[in-house]
C-alpha positions in Angstrom: -3.5 -36.1 -15.8 -0.5 -37.9 -13.4 -1.8 -41.1 -11.8 -0.9 -41.6 -8.2 2.4 -43.7 -8.5 4.2 -41.0 -11.1 3.3 -38.7 -8.1 4.5 -40.9 -5.6 7.5 -41.4 -7.6 8.3 -37.7 -8.0 7.9 -37.6 -3.9 10.0 -40.7 -3.7 12.9 -38.9 -5.5 13.5 -36.5 -2.4 11.7 -38.9 0.2 12.1 -42.1 0.4 11.0 -42.5 3.4 7.6 -40.6 2.1 4.3 -42.2 3.5 3.1 -43.4 0.1 -0.5 -44.9 1.9 -0.8 -41.6 3.1 -0.5 -39.7 0.1 -2.9 -42.7 -2.2 -5.6 -42.5 0.2 -5.7 -38.6 -0.7 -5.2 -39.5 -3.9 -8.4 -41.9 -3.9 -10.5 -39.1 -1.4 -9.9 -36.4 -3.7 -10.5 -38.0 -6.7 -13.9 -39.3 -5.5 -15.0 -36.5 -3.8 -14.5 -34.4 -7.5 -15.8 -36.5 -9.3 -18.2 -35.1 -12.0 -16.4 -31.6 -11.7 -14.9 -30.5 -14.9 -12.9 -27.6 -15.4 -13.4 -24.7 -18.2 -11.4 -27.0 -20.6 -13.0 -29.9 -19.9 -10.8 -31.2 -18.3 -11.5 -33.7 -15.1 -11.0 -31.0 -12.3 -8.7 -33.6 -10.1 -6.6 -33.1 -12.7 -5.6 -29.5 -10.4 -5.3 -30.6 -7.7 -2.4 -33.4 -9.2 -0.6 -30.3 -11.0 -0.2 -28.6 -7.5 1.4 -31.4 -5.9 2.8 -32.3 -8.5 4.4 -28.2 -8.6 5.6 -28.7 -4.9 7.4 -31.9 -5.2 9.9 -29.9 -7.1 10.3 -28.0 -4.1 11.1 -31.1 -2.1 8.3 -30.7 -0.1 7.0 -32.8 2.9 3.9 -35.7 3.0 1.9 -33.4 4.6 1.9 -30.1 2.0 1.4 -32.8 -1.0 -1.5 -34.1 1.2 -2.8 -30.7 1.0 -2.4 -30.0 -2.4 -4.8 -33.1 -3.8 -7.4 -32.0 -0.7 -6.8 -28.1 -1.0 -10.2 -27.6 -2.7 -12.2 -30.3 -1.0 -13.9 -28.2 1.8 -14.3 -25.2 -1.0 -16.1 -27.4 -3.8 -17.1 -30.3 -2.3 -19.2 -32.4 0.2 -16.4 -33.0 2.2 -16.2 -31.4 5.3 -13.1 -30.1 8.4 -14.0 -32.6 10.9 -13.9 -35.7 7.7 -10.4 -34.9 6.5 -9.5 -34.8 10.0 -11.0 -38.2 10.9 -9.1 -39.3 8.4 -6.4 -37.5 7.6 -5.2 -35.9 10.8 -5.9 -32.1 12.8 -2.3 -31.2 10.9 -3.8 -31.4 7.2 -7.1 -30.3 7.9 -5.7 -27.3 9.6 -3.8 -26.9 6.2 -6.3 -28.0 3.7 -9.4 -25.5 5.8 -6.1 -22.4 5.5 -5.7 -22.9 2.3 -9.6 -22.3 1.8 -9.9 -19.2 3.7 -7.2 -17.7 1.9 -9.3 -19.0 -1.7 -11.7 -17.0 -0.6 -9.8 -14.2 0.0 -11.2 -11.2 -2.7 -7.7 -10.1 -2.4 -7.9 -7.6 -5.6 -11.2 -6.0 -4.1 -11.5 -1.8 -2.6 -8.6 -0.5 -0.6 -9.6 -1.2 3.1 -11.4 -4.3 2.1 -8.2 -5.0 0.3 -6.0 -4.5 3.9 -8.2 -6.2 5.9 -8.0 -9.5 3.7 -4.0 -8.9 4.3 -3.8 -8.6 7.7 -5.9 -12.3 6.9 -3.2 -13.3 4.8 -0.4 -12.1 7.3 -2.3 -14.3 9.7 -2.4 -17.4 8.0 0.8 -17.2 7.2 1.8 -16.4 10.9 0.4 -19.9 11.4 1.3 -22.0 9.0 3.5 -20.7 6.0 2.8 -24.1 4.0 -0.4 -22.3 3.7 0.8 -20.5 1.2 3.6 -22.2 -0.5 0.0 -24.7 -2.1 -1.8 -21.5 -2.5 1.3 -20.4 -4.8 1.4 -23.7 -6.6 -2.6 -23.3 -7.1 -1.9 -20.1 -8.7 0.7 -20.7 -10.8 -1.3 -23.8 -12.2 -4.4 -21.6 -12.5 -2.2 -18.7 -14.8 -0.1 -21.7 -16.7 -4.6 -22.8 -17.8 -5.6 -19.3 -17.8 -6.4 -19.5 -21.0 -9.9 -22.0 -20.9 -11.2 -18.9 -18.8 -13.1 -15.7 -20.4 -11.1 -12.8 -21.4 -12.6 -10.1 -18.3 -11.8 -13.0 -15.9 -8.5 -13.9 -17.4 -7.7 -9.6 -17.1 -8.7 -9.8 -13.5 -6.8 -12.9 -12.5 -4.0 -11.8 -13.9 -3.8 -8.1 -12.1 -4.2 -10.3 -8.9 -1.4 -12.3 -10.1 1.0 -9.3 -10.7 -0.4 -7.0 -7.7 0.1 -9.6 -5.0 1.1 -13.3 -5.5 4.5 -12.2 -8.0 5.3 -10.2 -5.4 4.5 -12.3 -2.3 6.6 -15.6 -4.1 9.6 -12.8 -4.2 9.5 -11.7 -1.4 9.8 -15.3 -0.1 12.6 -16.0 -2.0 11.2 -18.2 -4.6 12.2 -15.6 -7.9 11.5 -18.6 -10.4 8.0 -18.6 -9.8 7.8 -14.7 -9.0 9.2 -14.2 -13.3 6.8 -17.1 -14.3 3.9 -15.5 -13.1 4.7 -12.3 -13.6 5.0 -13.6 -17.3 2.4 -15.2 -17.4 0.0 -12.4 -16.2 2.1 -9.9 -18.5 0.9 -12.6 -22.1 -2.7 -12.0 -20.8 -2.3 -8.1 -19.8 0.3 -6.9 -22.7 0.3 -9.7 -25.3 1.1 -7.4 -28.2 4.1 -6.1 -25.9 5.3 -9.7 -24.8 5.6 -11.2 -28.3 7.1 -7.6 -29.7 10.2 -8.9 -26.8 10.1 -11.9 -27.9 10.2 -11.5 -31.8 13.3 -9.3 -31.0 15.3 -11.9 -29.7 14.4 -14.2 -32.2 15.8 -11.7 -34.8 18.8 -11.0 -32.3 19.9 -14.5 -31.8 19.6 -15.3 -36.0 22.4 -11.8 -36.4 24.1 -12.6 -33.2 24.3 -16.2 -33.6 23.6 -18.3 -29.9 25.2 -15.3 -27.5 24.4 -17.6 -24.5 26.1 -20.6 -25.3 28.8 -18.3 -26.6 29.3 -16.5 -23.4 29.0 -19.8 -21.1 31.8 -21.0 -23.0 33.4 -18.1 -22.1 33.2 -18.5 -18.7 33.6 -22.0 -18.2 37.4 -21.1 -19.7 37.8 -18.4 -17.4 37.1 -21.1 -14.4 39.3 -23.3 -16.0 41.8 -21.1 -16.1 41.5 -19.9 -12.8 41.6 -23.8 -11.3 37.6 -23.4 -10.2 35.2 -26.4 -10.6 31.3 -25.0 -11.0 28.7 -25.3 -12.7 27.8 -22.5 -15.2 24.4 -21.7 -16.6 22.9 -19.1 -19.1 19.7 -17.9 -20.1 17.7 -15.1 -21.7 15.3 -13.1 -18.7 12.2 -13.1 -19.3 10.1 -10.5 -21.5 8.1 -9.6 -18.4 11.5 -8.6 -16.7 12.9 -6.7 -19.6 9.8 -5.2 -20.6 9.5 -3.6 -17.0 13.4 -2.9 -17.6 12.4 -1.2 -20.5 9.4 1.3 -19.3 11.7 1.9 -16.1 15.2 3.2 -18.0 12.4 4.8 -20.7 14.8 2.6 -23.6 13.9 0.7 -26.2 14.9 -2.9 -26.9 17.8 -2.0 -28.9 19.8 -0.1 -26.4 19.2 -2.4 -23.5 22.1 -4.9 -22.3 21.9 -6.5 -19.8 19.4 -9.0 -21.3 21.0 -12.2 -20.2 21.7 -13.7 -16.9 24.3 -16.2 -16.3 24.6 -18.1 -13.3 27.8 -19.8 -11.2 27.7 -22.8 -8.5 30.3 -23.4 -6.7 31.8 -25.7 -3.8 32.1 -24.0 -1.3 32.2 -19.9 -0.4 35.4 -19.5 -1.0 35.1 -20.4 -4.8 32.8 -17.9 -4.9 34.8 -14.9 -4.3 37.8 -16.8 -6.7 35.2 -17.2 -9.2 34.1 -12.8 -8.6 37.8 -11.7 -8.9 38.4 -14.4 -12.2 34.9 -12.5 -13.6 36.3 -8.8 -13.0 39.8 -9.4 -14.1 38.7 -10.4 -17.6 35.6 -8.6 -18.3 34.7 -5.3 -16.8 32.4 -4.4 -14.0 29.8 -2.0 -14.3 29.6 0.8 -11.5 26.9 0.2 -9.1 25.7 -2.9 -10.4 27.4 -5.5 -7.6 26.0 -6.9 -5.0 27.2 -9.0 -2.1 24.6 -11.0 -0.5 27.0 -13.5 1.4 27.8 -11.3 3.9 24.6 -9.6 4.2 21.8 -12.3 3.2 18.4 -11.1 2.7 15.8 -11.5 5.4 14.8 -14.5 3.5 17.7 -16.9 3.8 18.8 -15.5 0.0 22.8 -15.5 -0.9 24.6 -14.4 -4.3 27.8 -12.5 -5.6 25.5 -10.7 -8.1 27.8 -8.5 -10.2 27.5 -7.2 -14.3 30.1 -6.8 -16.9 30.2 -5.6 -20.4 30.9 -9.4 -21.9 31.6 -10.3 -25.2 31.2 -7.7 -27.7 30.2 -4.8 -24.9 27.6 -6.7 -24.2 26.4 -6.2 -20.7 25.5 -9.2 -18.8 24.5 -9.5 -14.8 25.8 -13.2 -13.1 25.3 -15.2 -9.8 27.5 -16.4 -7.9 27.1 -18.9 -4.8 27.6 -22.3 -3.2 25.1 -25.4 -3.7 23.4 -24.7 -0.9 22.8 -20.9 -1.3 21.5 -22.2 -5.1 18.7 -24.7 -3.1 17.9 -21.4 -1.1 17.7 -18.9 -4.0 15.2 -21.8 -5.4 13.3 -22.5 -2.7 13.2 -19.4 -0.5 11.6 -19.9 2.5 9.7 -23.2 1.9 13.7 -24.7 2.1 12.7 -24.7 5.3 10.8 -27.8 5.0 12.7 -29.4 1.7 13.6 -33.0 2.1 16.5 -34.9 1.2 17.0 -38.5 1.4 14.1 -38.6 3.8 15.3 -36.8 6.0 14.7 -32.2 6.4 17.4 -31.3 4.6 20.8 -30.1 6.9 20.7 -26.5 4.9 22.7 -24.1 7.2 20.8 -21.3 5.1 17.7 -22.4 5.5 15.2 -19.1 7.0 13.0 -20.3 10.2 9.8 -19.8 8.7 8.8 -18.5 11.8 11.5 -15.6 12.2 10.8 -14.8 8.8 7.4 -14.0 9.7 8.0 -11.9 12.7 10.4 -9.6 10.7 7.8 -8.9 8.2 4.6 -8.9 10.4 6.5 -6.0 13.0 6.9 -3.4 10.9 3.1 -3.1 10.6 2.0 -3.0 13.6 2.3 0.5 13.3 -0.5 1.2 11.1 -3.6 3.0 12.8 -5.6 2.1 9.8 -6.0 0.1 6.7 -4.6 2.4 4.0 -1.7 3.2 6.3 -1.4 -0.8 6.7 -2.1 -1.1 3.1 0.7 1.1 2.7 3.1 -0.5 4.4 2.8 -4.2 3.0 3.7 -2.9 -0.6 6.5 -0.8 0.4 7.7 -4.1 2.7 6.7 -6.5 0.1 6.9 -5.0 -3.1 10.7 -4.0 -2.5 14.4 -5.3 -3.1 16.5 -4.6 0.1 19.7 -2.3 0.6 22.0 -2.6 2.9 24.6 0.3 5.2 26.9 1.5 7.7 26.5 3.7 10.3 29.7 5.3 11.1 30.5 2.4 13.8 30.1 0.0 11.0 27.4 -2.0 12.0 25.0 -2.4 8.7 21.2 -1.3 8.2 19.1 -3.0 6.3 16.8 -0.5 4.2 14.3 -1.3 1.1 15.3 -0.2 -3.0 14.7 3.7 -2.6 15.6 4.1 0.6 17.0 7.4 1.8 18.9 9.1 4.7 15.6 10.1 6.2 14.4 6.2 6.2 17.9 5.2 7.4 17.6 7.9 10.3 14.3 6.3 11.6 15.7 2.6 11.1 18.0 3.5 13.7 15.9 5.5 15.9 12.6 7.9 15.9 14.5 10.4 17.6 17.1 10.5 15.3 14.4 10.5 12.6 12.7 13.5 13.6 15.2 15.9 14.3 17.5 14.6 11.1 18.8 18.1 9.7 21.3 16.8 7.0 23.0 14.1 6.5 26.5 12.6 5.1 27.0 9.8 2.3 30.5 7.9 2.3 31.5 11.9 4.1 29.9 14.3 1.6 26.8 15.8 3.0 23.8 15.2 0.7 20.5 16.1 0.2 18.2 13.8 2.4 15.7 13.0 -0.7 19.0 11.1 -2.0 18.6 7.4 -2.4 21.1 5.0 -1.2 23.2 2.2 -2.5 24.7 -0.8 -1.2 27.5 -0.9 0.6 26.9 2.9 1.6 28.4 4.2 5.1 25.6 7.2 6.1 25.8 9.9 9.4 22.9 11.4 10.5 23.0 15.2 11.5 20.0 16.1 14.0 19.6 19.1 15.4 17.6 20.5 18.6 14.0 21.9 18.1 13.8 20.0 14.1 10.8 18.4 13.9 9.4 16.5 10.7 7.5 18.5 8.0 4.6 17.1 6.3 6.9 16.7 3.0 9.2 14.3 4.7 6.5 11.7 3.9 7.0 11.8 -0.1 10.9 11.2 0.3 10.6 8.5 2.9 9.3 5.0 1.6 9.1 2.2 5.1 6.7 1.8 6.5 8.3 2.4 9.9 9.6 6.6 8.5 5.7 6.7 7.3 4.4 6.2 10.7 6.8 8.2 13.1 6.2 11.1 10.9 2.4 11.3 10.9 2.4 10.2 14.9 4.7 13.8 14.9 2.9 15.4 12.5 -0.5 14.1 14.2 1.4 16.0 17.7 2.3 19.5 16.2 -1.1 19.2 14.5 -2.4 19.1 18.8 -0.5 22.1 19.5 -2.0 23.7 16.5 -5.3 23.2 17.7 -4.7 24.4 20.9 -3.6 27.6 20.1 -6.5 28.5 18.2 -8.7 27.2 20.5 -7.1 29.7 23.1 -8.4 32.3 20.5 -11.4 31.0 20.6 -12.3 30.4 24.1 -10.8 34.5 24.4 -13.0 35.7 21.9 -16.2 33.7 22.9 -15.0 34.6 26.9 -14.8 38.5 26.0 -17.9 38.5 23.7 -19.6 37.8 27.6 -17.3 40.5 29.1 -15.1 38.0 30.7 -11.7 36.2 30.6 -10.5 32.9 29.5 -8.2 33.1 31.9 -6.3 29.1 33.0 -8.3 28.8 35.4 -11.3 29.2 34.5 -10.3 26.8 31.0 -9.1 24.2 33.6 -13.0 24.6 36.0 -14.6 24.3 32.6 -12.3 21.6 31.2 -13.4 19.6 34.4 -17.1 19.5 33.9 -17.1 18.5 30.6 -14.7 15.1 31.8 -11.7 16.0 30.1 -8.3 15.9 32.0 -7.1 19.1 31.4 -7.2 22.8 30.1 -5.2 22.0 27.5 -7.2 19.4 26.3 -10.0 21.3 26.3 -8.4 24.0 24.6 -8.0 21.3 21.3 -11.0 20.2 21.4 -12.0 23.7 20.6 -9.3 24.2 18.0 -10.5 20.7 15.9 -14.4 21.9 15.9 -15.4 19.2 18.6 -16.3 21.6 21.3 -18.5 24.7 20.1 -16.9 27.8 22.5 -20.4 28.6 23.2 -20.4 26.0 24.8 -17.4 26.6 27.0 -18.8 29.5 28.0 -22.5 28.3 28.9 -20.7 25.9 31.3 -19.1 28.4 33.2 -21.5 31.5 33.2 -25.2 29.7 32.2 -26.6 33.2 32.6 -24.4 35.4 30.4 -24.7 33.1 27.3 -28.6 32.2 27.6 -28.9 35.9 27.1 -27.6 35.6 22.9 -26.3 38.8 23.5 -25.6 41.1 20.7 -25.2 39.9 16.9 -22.1 39.3 15.9 -21.0 41.6 12.7 -20.8 40.1 9.7 -17.3 41.9 8.7 -16.3 40.3 12.6 -17.6 36.8 11.7 -14.6 34.9 11.4 -11.7 34.1 14.0 -8.0 32.9 13.1 -7.0 36.8 11.0 -4.0 39.0 11.3 -5.9 42.4 12.4 -5.2 43.5 8.7 -6.7 41.0 7.1 -10.2 40.8 5.5 -11.8 38.1 4.2 -14.5 37.4 2.0 -16.8 33.4 1.7 -15.8 31.5 -1.5 -19.3 31.5 -3.9 -17.9 28.1 -5.3 -19.1 26.3 -2.0 -21.0 29.5 0.4 -19.9 28.2 4.2 -21.8 29.0 6.7 -21.2 29.7 10.1 -21.2 26.0 12.0 -19.3 24.3 9.1 -15.3 23.6 9.0 -13.3 25.9 7.7 -9.8 27.1 6.4 -8.8 30.4 4.4 -6.7 31.0 1.2 -4.7 34.1 0.8 -4.7 35.9 -2.4 -2.4 39.2 -2.7 -4.1 42.3 -2.5 -7.6 40.1 -2.1 -7.5 39.6 1.4 -8.3 35.8 2.8 -11.4 33.4 0.8 -12.9 31.3 3.1 -13.9 27.9 1.6 -15.7 25.3 3.0 -13.4 22.1 4.9 -14.6 20.0 2.0 -14.8 22.1 -1.2 -13.3 20.3 -3.9 -11.6 23.8 -5.4 -9.1 23.5 -2.6 -7.3 20.8 -4.4 -5.6 23.4 -6.7 -4.0 24.7 -3.6 -2.4 21.2 -2.1 1.4 22.3 -3.1 1.0 25.7 -1.6 0.3 25.6 2.1 1.9 28.4 2.8 -1.5 30.1 1.8 -3.5 27.9 4.0 -4.9 29.2 7.2 -6.7 27.8 9.8 -9.8 29.7 10.7 -13.1 29.4 13.1 -16.3 31.3 12.6 -17.1 33.5 15.9 -18.6 31.8 18.5 -22.1 33.1 19.2 -25.3 34.4 17.2 -25.0 35.8 13.2 -27.4 37.6 11.5 -29.0 35.8 8.4 -26.6 37.4 5.7 -24.7 34.6 4.6 -26.3 32.9 1.0 -26.6 29.6 0.0 -27.5 28.2 -2.9 -30.2 25.2 -3.1 -31.7 23.2 -5.8 -35.0 22.3 -5.4 -37.4 20.3 -7.5 -41.1 21.2 -7.4 -44.4 20.0 -8.9 -45.7 22.0 -12.3 -48.7 23.1 -10.5 -50.7 26.7 -9.6 -50.1 28.1 -6.7 -46.6 26.1 -5.9 -44.2 28.5 -6.4 -45.9 30.9 -4.1 -46.2 28.4 -1.4 -42.5 27.6 -1.4 -41.2 31.1 -1.2 -43.6 31.6 1.6 -42.2 28.6 3.3 -38.5 29.5 3.1 -40.0 33.6 4.4 -41.7 31.0 7.2 -38.5 29.6 8.7 -37.0 33.5 8.4 -34.7 33.1 5.7 -34.9 35.9 2.9 -34.6 34.7 -0.7 -32.2 36.4 -2.7 -32.4 35.2 -6.1 -33.9 32.7 -8.1 -33.3 31.2 -11.5 -35.2 28.9 -13.0 -32.7 26.1 -14.1 -34.8 23.6 -16.1 -38.2 23.2 -17.4 -40.1 20.3 -17.6 -44.6 19.3 -18.6 -44.1 18.2 -14.5 -41.1 19.4 -12.8 -39.2 22.8 -13.0 -35.9 22.7 -11.5 -34.8 25.9 -9.5 -31.6 27.4 -8.5 -32.3 29.3 -5.0 -30.4 32.0 -3.3 -31.0 32.3 0.3 -30.1 34.2 2.9 -29.2 32.2 6.4 -27.8 32.6 9.7 -25.7 29.3 10.2 -25.5 25.7 9.2 -28.7 24.9 12.0 -31.3 27.8 9.9 -30.5 26.0 6.6 -31.2 22.6 8.2 -34.2 23.9 9.6 -34.9 25.8 5.8 -34.1 22.3 3.7 -35.4 19.7 6.4 -39.2 22.1 5.7 -39.0 22.0 2.4 -37.9 17.8 1.6 -41.4 17.9 4.2 -44.0 19.3 0.9 -45.6 16.7 -1.3 -45.0 19.3 -3.9 -41.2 19.0 -2.9 -39.5 16.3 -4.9 -36.3 16.9 -4.5 -33.7 19.7 -2.9 -29.9 19.5 -2.0 -27.5 21.7 -1.6 -26.1 23.5 -4.6 -22.6 24.0 -5.3 -20.9 24.9 -8.6 -16.7 24.8 -8.7 -16.6 26.8 -11.7 -17.3 30.2 -9.4 -14.3 29.6 -7.8 -12.6 32.9 -8.7 
């Protein structure tokens, strides 16, 4: 374990003005609080907070963050309290420690809804003070470095959580080195065979080709000397997980993968960066589509570099990053560079991003999310993606996530542009809307009056903003569709009692329900929030209560064209009163399914076959057969009694079979003819109340779909 004097020396290296007494006091207090506690490895527990603090010194962070690292588990795991930490170390540190404690209690790998809510809390914590996340990331990094002492199932769970949440978050914050190490540590647990295979191939490659990194580094240095540019050149092999991901994405074996080496050139000025680029491109052939200038178009987290890939020695592709020393500091620390110290004062780095502004740019994209699933989708889309920069015809720059399409670009400009988009031109050439945009392309959107977003657009766009706008437009379209269906339902219901559903009648009925307009009443009718029979009763109670004639079973469904016939789907056996949808069959008419029928999944990619349907409002005859699975006691007279009970509810048994026979119980499949869903409920309630009935449920068989 690092002792207190060594830790203070690490801080003093970049901050000679550090408050040594504060750090020493926190060290002593933390060690005292954790006294007697051991890690699973058998080490003294306090070795962990000290290691976390040491990781944060590598990023040259302020005293408050270092002290928070030393105390970050005290409130959670010891008798220490918020008030005591506030009394001893001040309000700022107490708030930071409390923030880390709350993050530790978030189960980020739980169910989708819970995960979304926890992501909201995570972003709230980040917006309060980003240093909380820096401590949490360092905490996770040390835990992953020492994960071998945990049981295997816990190792796997922690590694998935690291791969899904903490590694992408570190990358989004600009701490690429931490992202790569977290991914590789998780990869070691989740797929050790693949990782070892890649390492073995690296060793074999080095044996066959010699020290490729040293050779290429020397080649680059010679070119820079010839150009007269002073710069540091570093090379490295990429991490096993990074290589594995490329192998998976490109569906290539290791031997066919070329850019497995990365090189970094650190210069003294921005002008030298471009001189280095020129020298490298003159010496080696640039790979098309692999050039990015993040100096002229920085990422939102402050990252600046020129990135290019060239065919180097023996045709091997190598990736080269070119940046100044100040850019390099931000590239290593990301958003954390804002707190970086040098010689006892905040480092004056012009490229460091203000964390508050960075958080604002990240969270504003999630404001349109109306539910947990949408929010979680937006977070993952925005957090786990890099950016591309495209130009408008006027030369303005639009930032988008990698993989964005012209539709995303259109919605990034304005929702109205996105909604009315009918086509796009990229660099003057007409392209499909699903085209993936690349850095530096000029995009022009073609619009048309009357165009509305399509449901298929949700599969094309990748940005949260575009998805939210499309969903909103589709909901508005649904409302128009519901109004149309509601108008038809009202017409049929009113005609059934010899009246007409005029605009005035509908408006009057809306008032009686306390609704703002006739359109709102029709929309609720169409979406099944109101029954047409209730609307008729509101205006003509004397006619509606008389009940009228029974509805013809062949005309029980509203929404069909005059030449269409229908049949009830045998798989779900829908009855009047349930939400239904129709599927068209050539030569067979329309098959009516309950809206929750699992068989409908087979038709998801055939939207042209779906028809919005609704049961006729009124009294239906008892001709709609429904299957019931009834388990009864095996005793004399029980079956007869059950049949009598069904008859007493004015329901006819049209078929019955024994599905299972046991010494004590029988399970029956009974087909009962019913009027509607209320009749079904009445029958099931009567049977459920009977002491001889052990279990009753509605029986549906997806295998009977055809």
